[in-house]
N, C-alpha and C positions, 0 to 999 in steps of 0.2 A: 350603519356600523361606524364607530369612531376609529380613526386610524391611530395606531400606537405611535407612529413616527411623526413628529412635528413637521409641518410643511416648510419650516424655515431652512432645512438643509437636506441634501442628498448624501447619505453616508458612503455611497460608492463613487462620489465625485472627488477623487484624490487630485487636488490641484498642484501640490508641491511634493518634492522629494523630501522625505523625512529621514532623520538619523535615528538608529537604534543601537544602543550599546549592549555589550554582553552583560548577563546577569550573574552575580556571584552569590553563593549560599553555602551553608555548612550542614544544616540539619537534614535537608532533602530537597529534591527538585523534580517537578513534573512538567514536561513540555508537550503541548497538544495543539491541534488545529482548532480546538474549541475551548473557550475560557471556562465553560462549565465543567468540561472533562478534566482540565488541569486542576480546577478547584476540587473536584471529586477525589483525584489522586492525593492531593495535599491533605484533604480531610481524613483519608484513611491512614496516611502517615502519622498525623497527629493523634489518631486513635490507637496507635501502637502497631500498625501494620508496617511491613517492610516495602522495599521497592517493587517486589512482585505483587503484593497486595495492591499497591498503588496503581500498577500497570493494569491489573484486572479491573479495578474500579474505573480507571480512565477509559479503558477499552469498551467496557459495557456502557458507560455513559455516552461515548461517541456514537453508539448505535441509536441513541435517543436524540442527541444534539447535532448529529451530522448524518441523518439518514439518506442524504443524497449520495453518499459514497460507501456506506457500510450498514450492516444491520444484523439481526439475529441469525440470518441465513448466510453470513459471510464465511470465508476462509480466513486463516490466520497463520502467521509465522512469528517466532520469537527467538532472540538471542539473550541469554541470561548469564551475567557474571555473578557467580556465587562466591562471596568473599570467604565464607567458611571453608569451601572446597578449593579455593584458588583455581577455579576452572570456569571455562566458557561452555555453556550448554546450548544446543540448538533444538528447537521444537518446530516440526512441520505438521501443521494441522490443516492441510488442504485435503479435501475429500475426493474420492474417486468417482468415476462415472457409475451410474446405477448398473446393476447386473443385467437389466433388460435392454440397456442401450447398446446399439450396434450400428455400424455404417448402413447395413442393408435395411434395418428398420427405420432409421431416420430418413433415408432416401425414399422409402416407400410411404411413410406417414406424412412427410413434409414436402415431398416432391423436390427435395434439395438437389441442386446441380452445382457445377463448377467446384465441387469438393468442399463447399462452404457449409458450415453448420448454421442453423437458424440462430439469431442473436437474442430473441426474446421468447417468452412463453415457457412451456415445460421442457422442451427438447434440450436446451443447453444447461439445465440445472444439474449440478453434481451434489454429492453429499456435503452439507455445510460443516465447517470445522471449528468456527469461532467458539461456540459454547463449550465444546470439548477442550479447546485450548485453555479457556479460563479455568475449567475444573482441573486440568493437568497441572497448570502452573500453580494454582492454589494448593493442591494436595501435596505437591513435591516441595515447594519452596515457601508457601504463604504462612503467615503467622496468625491470621484471622480466618474465620469461616468464609466460605464462598458467599453465603447470605450477607455477611457483613460487608464484603467487598462490593456486592451489587447494590447495597442499600442506597447510595447516592443516585445511581442510575434510575432506580425505581422511583425515588422521590421526584426527580426531574420529569419522568414520564407521567407521573400522577398529577403533580402540582403545576407542571408546565414550566416553560422557559421562554425568554424572548428571542425571536429569530434574529440572527446576526446578519450583517449586510451581504457577505459573500455567500452565505448559506441560502439567503433569499434568492440571490441571483441564480445559483446552481439549481435550486428547486424550480424556479420559473422556467429555466432552460429545459429541464427534464419534463416538466408538465407540457410545454409546447411540443416537444418531440412525441410524447406519449399520446396526446389527444389526436395527433395526426395519424399515428400508426397503430396504436394499441387499443383496440376496441373489442367489445363483446364481453360475455360473462366471465371469461378467464381473468380479465383485468379489473373487474368491478371492485374487488376488495382493495386493490391499490388505490383507486380513486376515493373510496370510502375512508381509507386510513389516512392518506397523505394530502388529499385536497378536498376535505369535507365541505368547504365553502365554495368549491368549484374553481379555485384558483390557488396559486402558491402563496404562502404567508409573506407578508411584507416585513422589512426590517423593523425590529422592535415589537412585532406582533407576537402574542403568546401562542405557543404550540403545546398541545396536549396529546399524549399517546397512551391512553388508559389500557388498551389491550396489550400493548408492549410491556407495560408495567406488570400485568398479571403473568405474562410469560417469563419475564425476568425473575419474578418471585418464585415461580415453579422451578426454574433452572437452579436458582440458589438453594432452595430447600432440598433438592434431590441430587446435588453435585452433578448437574446437567443430565441426569438420567431421564427426567421428564421429556427432554428434547429428543433423546435417542432411543428410548425404549418405553416411554410412558405416554401420557395423554397427548402431548404435543406431537409426538411421533405418529400416533394414530391419526391425528387430524391432517398431518402432512400427507400420509398415505392415502387417506380418504379423498382429499382434494386432487391428488395426482391421478388416482384412478378415474375420478369423475371427468377430468379433462384430457385423458389420454397420455398422461405423463409416464415416465419410466421409473421414477423414484418410488421405493417401497419401504415399508416398515423394516423389512429385513436388511436393507442397505444401511439404514440409520443405526440399527441395533448392532451391526457388525463393525461399524467404524471405530478405528483407534487412531489417535494422534501418534506421531512417531518422534521419538527423541533421536536426534541425528548429531553426528560430529560436524561442527562447522568447518567449512573450507576456508583457506586463506592464501594470500600471496604476499611475499615480502616486497616492500616498496620503500626504498631509501631508509632502511633501518627500522621501519614500522611493519606491522602485519595488519592488513585490511581483511576483515573476516566477514563471511556471508554464509547463508544457508545453502547447502548443495542442491543440485537438481532434484525435483522438478522445477525449482525456482530459478529465476534468471539472474540471481546474484553472481553467478559465474561469468556473466557478460562483463560486469564491472571489473572483476578480477582479471579476465582475459585482456581487457583494454589496458589496465595498469601494468600487467605483465609485459605488454608491448611497449608502453610508454616509459618504463624504467630504463630502456635502452638509450633514451635521449636525455639531454640536459635542458632545463628550462629556466634560464636566468630571468625572464620576464613573463608575466601572465598575459598582458594585453598586447600581444604582438602576433603577427600573422603566422609565424613559424610554429608557435605554441598551439594556437587554435587549429591550424591545418593538421598538425600531427594528432591532436586530440580527436578531431573529427574522423580522420581516416582510421585511427586505432579503434574507435567505437564502431565504425562501419564493418571493419574486419571481424571484430568480436561478435556482432550481431549476425553476420553472414555465416559464421561457423556455428553459433548457438542455435539459430533458427532452423538449421538443417539437422541438428543432432539432439537437442535437449528435449526431454519429455520425462515421463515416469522413469526413474533410474533403473527399475527392474526391466524396462523395455528398451533401454538405450543400447545401441549397437557399437558405441565407442566408449572408451574409458575416459570420463570427463577429467580425471586427474591429469591427463596429458596436456590439457589446456593450461594447467597451472605450472607446468614445468618451465624453467628458464629458457630451455631450448626453443619452445614454442614462441615465447615472446621475442627472442632474438631473430628467429626465422621470419616471423610475420612483420617485425619492425623493418627488416631489410627490404620489404616490399613497398614501404611508404616512400614515395618520391616527392618531387616539388609541386606536383599538381594533383588535384582531386581525382579519385577513381571511384567506380561503382563496383561494389562487391556483392550486392544482393538486390533483387527487385521486389522483395517482400515489403508490403506496406503495413507497418505496425498500427493496430487500432488504438482508439482512445479508451480511457476507463476512469473510474473513480475509486479512491482508496484513502484510508486514514493511517497516519503514522504517529507514534508517540514514543517518548523515551522517559525513563524514570531513574532516579538514583536516591539512595537513602544515606544517612550519616554514618552507616556502618561499612560502606564500601560496596554494597550490592547495586547492580545496575541492570536495566532491561531495555532492549531495543525491540519494539513490537509493532506489527503492522497487520491490518485486516481490511478486507475489501469485499464489496458486492460486485466488483468489476465495472460494468458499464453504468455508472451513476447508481440508480436504485437497483441495478441488477437485471433480473429477468422480467421485471414488471409483475411477477407473481407474488401476491401476499396471501398467506393462509388466513382465511376469513376468521375474524374474532380473536386473532392471536398477535397481530402486529408483526409477524415473521415475514420479512421481505427476503426472498430467496435470490442468491447470486446466479449469474449466468456464465460461470467460469468455463463450462463446456463449450462455449462459443469458440474457444481457441483450438479445439480439436479439428483435425482435418478429416474429410471424408474420402481422402485418397489413401487406399490401403498401403501404398508404397511410402507414404510420408512417415517420418519418425514419430510425429505427434498425431498419428491417426487414432480415431476413436476405437476403443475396445472396452468391453464390460470390465468394470473394476479397475480401470486404469486412471492414473492421475495425469492431468494435462500439464503442458508447459505453463508455468505460473509466473505472472509478472511481479507480484508483490515481494519485496525483499527488505528485511531489516539489515542494517550494517553495524559493525563494531570495530573499533580501532584498538590495537594492542601495540606494545613495545616490549618485545621479549615475552615474558609471562606477566607483565604489568599491564593492567587494563588502563587505557586512556579514556575510552568512553563510547557510548552508543550514538549512532547517527542514522539518518534516513531521509530520503526524498521520495515522496509519493507521486504517483502519476503515470501508470501504465508503463509504456516502453521508454518514457523519460527517466524512469527510476535509475537504471544503471548509468545512464548519461549524467544524471544529477550526482550519483555517488562518485563518479570519476572527477567531475568538476569540483565538488566540495572537498574531496580528499586531497586533490592537488592544491586547492586553495590553502588548506591547512598545512600540508607537508612541504610542498615546493615553495609556496609563497608566504608562509608564516602568518596567515590570517587568524584572528580569533574566531570562535564559533559563529558570532553574529555576522561579521564581515564575510566569512566563508559562505554563509547562506545568502547574504544580500547581493553578492557580486553578480553582475549581469550574466545571463546564461544563453547558450545556444542549444539547439535541439536538431538532431538528424531525424528527418521524416521518412524519406525513402529515396532510392536511387542516389542522385547527387544533390537532392534538395535539402537544405537546412533552413531553419527559421531562427531569428534572433529577437531578443526583447527590444522594446523601444529605447531602453537605457543603454543598449549595446553601442559601443563606439562606431559611428557610421564610417569613419575612415578605415577601421579594421574590417568592417563588413565589405567595403569596396575592395580591400586588399584580398580578402578571401574569394571574392567573385573573380578577381584576376587570376587566382590560383585554380579556377575551374569549378568552384562551388556555386551551386544555384541558391542564392541567398534571398530570403524575403523577411520582412518584419512582421511579427505577430503582436498585436496590441493587447492580447489576453494574457496577462501575467500568470494566472494559475496554470496555464498550459505548460509552463516551464517547471512544474513540480512545486511541491510544498514540503519543506523540510524542517527538521528539528535536530539539535545536537547538544550533548552534554559532555564536558571533559572534566576529569578528576585530576586535580593538581597533586603534586607529591605530598603536600601537607593535609590532604583530604578535602580541601576547599573545592566546591563544584562551580564550574563556569558554563553557562548555557547560552545558546542562541535559538531564536524562534523565527519562523517564516514571516517575512514582511509581505508576502504575496497573498495572504488570506487572513482569516480571523484568528490568528494564532495567539497563544498566551503561555507564559511561564508562571507557575505557582511554586513558591519556595519558602523556606524558613531557615 
């Protein structure tokens, strides 16, 4: 076999720090972690679609060009600014646990202990929401048909695309984990679909996903009905029954995405907006609600970082004890957004680090994108298979890789996020949106499991407190709280600042993997309608615009 990548260079060997400047445009802008997905969104804009059409095109293409983090079996959330309505809309398209799933049944079938759900196989699979999200967004706000929006994704799946450097790395990492742990007939379709050559694709090597293309075509032609009540739903049901899964045709047919009112917190004259629980966007808002009690004249100083870290730890401690499906929450989450909550919790932050929770957040894989058109419409969109490729389950002959979002459920019946039939789990993926009064500033997001609210806080403070442009706000070195008092920092993080944090009681280590610190995108709309965007320097990101 001839290698697609010339042996003259290694595309992952980044020897020098490079500079990236913000991008300006007027006609439209699409920011994605995949250049092909950004190009797909731009193609749809040029064909007469609006920002929502572009978002659907980019999101569906990402299932093809970044399958290491999302797929046709993903969940999705969106924030949509409609210029015609002058209103911000929220869409929660995360699916519930199957009606056959229960704590007792999982413990019996999988010999689960320590209250932990299995992370792979059929047990953690909940109803996928992404195809329904595309159909909902398209039918409510789109200008083109769903088939037209999905056309670029179908083309990339059929005709192939060259594997990008970070995608190749993530693919190889997943393959190495899977071949050690995921064996047997349940996982054979995954290997057949994603590693047909017995290895991950190399940078520059062409990737083809023909089964994926056929499923996308069926979803587009039926406004996603094929996935939820048609032939694809029947195939999911059949394979679930075959391998002892809980997901059934009836679960898929009953699923509805929910339009929700975004939640927000006032921060220095701006409003930072998120999707309400079961998403964890409230963690970012809780932290900002605390941080608004302080002044931050400098970004790269120990006082700023120390207070940021303790604020995010407090927010996680409260959220991880309470956040789940809002219909099952025993506390009113709006209390966390009240100024009195922020003032009270801010008063608990002293000069040294504290431990507020002993929960260890897991890792995951997610894609985030944002879009804007020349008419003023803007979209903040995120979808995920959760832990890389998700459950490791692929529906044979369809290319549908199913998420493992149910892995976050607890098997402790006393826990807020305990497993129940028809219940939505605590969800990590969060799109963000910045407002000033009733004027939209623009969409933003940072993907990466429990890094997401931490990234939202850091990026928003970079913009609002420290007056950075979107690109600088994304490029700035990041920290990440891991568990207890342990934090990690990037290699570009000021070592003197890291030592100062250690003297404050933080357990600091350096992580050389930059994607672990999140992968973000941002668009801001200036008063004259000009768009300015930033894209993540930590991965294969790209902005397409005109």
